[in-house]
C-alpha positions as CSV (number, residue, x, y, z in Angstrom):
1,A,-19.0,-1.5,8.5
2,T,-20.6,1.1,10.8
3,E,-22.4,-1.5,12.8
4,D,-21.4,-5.1,13.8
5,S,-22.9,-7.1,16.6
6,R,-19.8,-9.3,17.0
7,Q,-16.8,-6.9,16.6
8,E,-15.9,-3.3,17.3
9,T,-16.1,-1.0,14.2
10,V,-14.3,2.2,13.4
11,V,-17.3,4.2,14.4
12,D,-17.2,2.6,17.9
13,L,-13.9,4.3,18.4
14,L,-15.4,7.7,18.2
15,D,-16.5,9.9,21.1
16,P,-20.2,9.3,21.6
17,E,-20.8,13.0,21.2
18,L,-19.6,12.8,17.6
19,L,-22.1,10.0,16.8
20,R,-24.9,12.5,16.6
21,F,-23.4,13.7,13.3
22,E,-23.9,10.1,11.9
23,P,-20.4,9.8,10.4
24,F,-19.5,6.9,8.1
25,P,-16.2,5.8,6.5
26,V,-15.2,7.0,3.1
27,G,-14.2,3.7,1.6
28,R,-12.8,0.8,3.6
29,L,-9.7,-0.5,5.2
30,D,-9.4,-4.3,5.6
31,K,-9.4,-5.5,9.2
32,D,-5.7,-6.3,9.0
33,T,-4.8,-2.9,7.3
34,E,-4.0,0.3,9.2
35,G,-3.7,3.9,8.3
36,L,-5.7,6.8,7.0
37,L,-9.5,6.4,6.9
38,L,-11.7,9.4,6.4
39,L,-15.1,9.6,8.2
40,T,-17.7,12.1,7.1
41,N,-21.5,12.6,7.0
42,D,-21.2,14.4,3.7
43,G,-22.5,12.0,1.0
44,Q,-21.4,14.2,-1.9
45,L,-17.8,14.4,-0.6
46,A,-17.7,10.7,0.0
47,H,-19.0,10.1,-3.6
48,Q,-16.4,12.5,-5.0
49,L,-13.6,10.7,-3.2
50,L,-14.8,7.2,-4.0
51,S,-16.1,7.5,-7.6
52,P,-13.9,5.6,-10.0
53,K,-14.4,8.5,-12.5
54,K,-12.6,10.9,-10.2
55,H,-9.4,8.9,-10.0
56,V,-8.6,10.0,-6.5
57,P,-5.1,8.6,-5.6
58,K,-4.6,6.4,-2.5
59,T,-1.1,5.7,-1.5
60,Y,-0.1,2.6,0.6
61,E,3.1,1.4,2.2
62,V,3.2,-2.3,1.4
63,H,5.4,-5.0,2.9
64,V,5.8,-8.2,0.9
65,N,7.0,-11.7,1.7
66,K,10.1,-11.7,-0.7
67,P,12.2,-9.3,-2.8
68,I,10.3,-7.6,-5.6
69,D,12.0,-6.9,-8.9
70,Q,11.7,-4.2,-11.5
71,T,9.6,-6.5,-13.7
72,A,6.9,-6.8,-11.0
73,L,7.0,-3.0,-10.4
74,D,6.6,-2.5,-14.2
75,Q,3.6,-4.8,-14.2
76,L,2.0,-3.0,-11.4
77,E,2.5,0.3,-13.2
78,K,0.8,-1.0,-16.4
79,G,-2.1,-2.7,-14.6
80,V,-2.5,-6.3,-13.6
81,D,-5.3,-8.9,-13.9
82,I,-6.6,-9.3,-10.3
83,G,-9.1,-12.0,-11.2
84,E,-12.5,-12.3,-12.8
85,G,-11.0,-10.8,-15.9
86,Y,-10.5,-7.4,-14.3
87,V,-7.3,-5.5,-15.1
88,T,-6.4,-2.6,-12.7
89,K,-5.7,0.9,-13.8
90,P,-2.0,1.7,-13.9
91,A,-0.5,2.3,-10.5
92,E,2.6,4.1,-9.3
93,A,5.0,1.7,-7.6
94,S,8.4,2.4,-6.1
95,L,10.7,0.5,-3.8
96,L,11.4,1.8,-0.3
97,E,14.5,0.8,1.6
98,S,14.2,-2.7,3.0
99,E,13.8,-2.8,6.8
100,N,14.9,-5.8,8.9
101,G,14.9,-8.0,5.8
102,V,11.3,-7.0,4.8
103,E,10.8,-5.7,1.3
104,R,8.8,-2.5,1.3
105,L,7.2,-0.4,-1.5
106,L,4.9,2.5,-2.0
107,L,1.9,1.8,-4.2
108,T,-0.5,4.5,-5.4
109,I,-3.8,3.4,-7.0
110,T,-6.8,5.4,-8.2
111,E,-9.5,2.8,-7.7
112,G,-10.6,0.7,-4.8
113,K,-11.7,-2.8,-5.7
114,F,-12.1,-5.4,-3.0
115,H,-8.7,-6.3,-1.5
116,Q,-7.2,-4.6,-4.5
117,V,-3.6,-4.0,-3.3
118,K,-3.3,-7.5,-2.0
119,R,-4.7,-8.9,-5.2
120,M,-2.4,-6.8,-7.3
121,L,0.7,-8.0,-5.4
122,K,-0.6,-11.6,-5.6
123,A,-0.9,-11.2,-9.4
124,V,2.9,-10.4,-9.5
125,G,3.8,-13.3,-7.2
126,H,4.0,-11.7,-3.8
127,D,2.0,-11.9,-0.6
128,V,1.3,-8.8,1.4
129,I,2.4,-9.1,5.0
130,Y,1.6,-5.5,6.1
131,L,-0.5,-2.8,4.5
132,K,-0.9,0.9,5.6
133,R,-2.8,3.7,3.8
134,L,-0.6,6.8,3.9
135,K,-2.6,9.2,1.8
136,M,-5.9,9.8,0.2
137,G,-6.2,12.6,-2.3
138,D,-4.4,15.6,-0.8
139,V,-4.7,14.3,2.8
140,D,-1.7,12.6,4.4
141,L,-1.9,10.3,7.4
142,D,-1.1,12.3,10.6
143,E,1.9,10.3,11.9
144,E,1.3,11.8,15.4
145,L,-1.9,9.6,15.7
146,L,-1.7,6.1,17.1
147,P,-3.8,3.4,15.6
148,G,-7.4,4.0,16.6
149,E,-6.9,7.7,17.3
150,Y,-8.5,10.4,15.2
151,R,-8.7,14.1,14.6
152,E,-10.7,16.5,12.6
153,L,-9.5,17.6,9.2
154,S,-8.0,21.0,9.1
155,E,-9.9,23.7,7.1
156,H,-7.1,23.5,4.5
157,E,-7.4,19.7,4.2
158,L,-11.2,19.8,3.9
159,A,-11.1,22.6,1.4
160,A,-8.6,20.6,-0.7
161,L,-10.9,17.6,-0.7
162,Q,-14.1,19.6,-1.5
163,N,-12.8,21.9,-4.2
164,K,-11.1,19.5,-6.5
165,K,-12.8,17.4,-9.0
166,T,-9.8,15.1,-9.3
167,L,-7.2,15.2,-6.5
């Protein structure tokens, strides 16, 4: 949301001087998810990045509640039924090294259904305990930024997002 009378929104984190440009989020991050979120006032760019027809990849680091096997990864890569008869498009899934007993994976999807990553993992028998968006299209999360911090896209990043029909 860009406005909420009860809780702070991502737009509330911005310098008030930037609000005159009327920025809005490109897509969403759940309240308990962190990572890359693009803000813009360019409706055409937002549509290009969000349109299911454009297949813009979004990559997440996902921590799950128990070990995940190759069968589950294969299911994610083929597409899974996340409820209401909807089968996701194929994803890219790979295991990362476990950390402190937590199973970690990278998951790249090209659509953005409501709670999609969580629902995909639930469909293969896992609960997501941590979720972080690392990449959208050709833009990587700036690891120098702390949660709630932001920066402008570089000219190169913006050009990469604007000039490609599918990223």
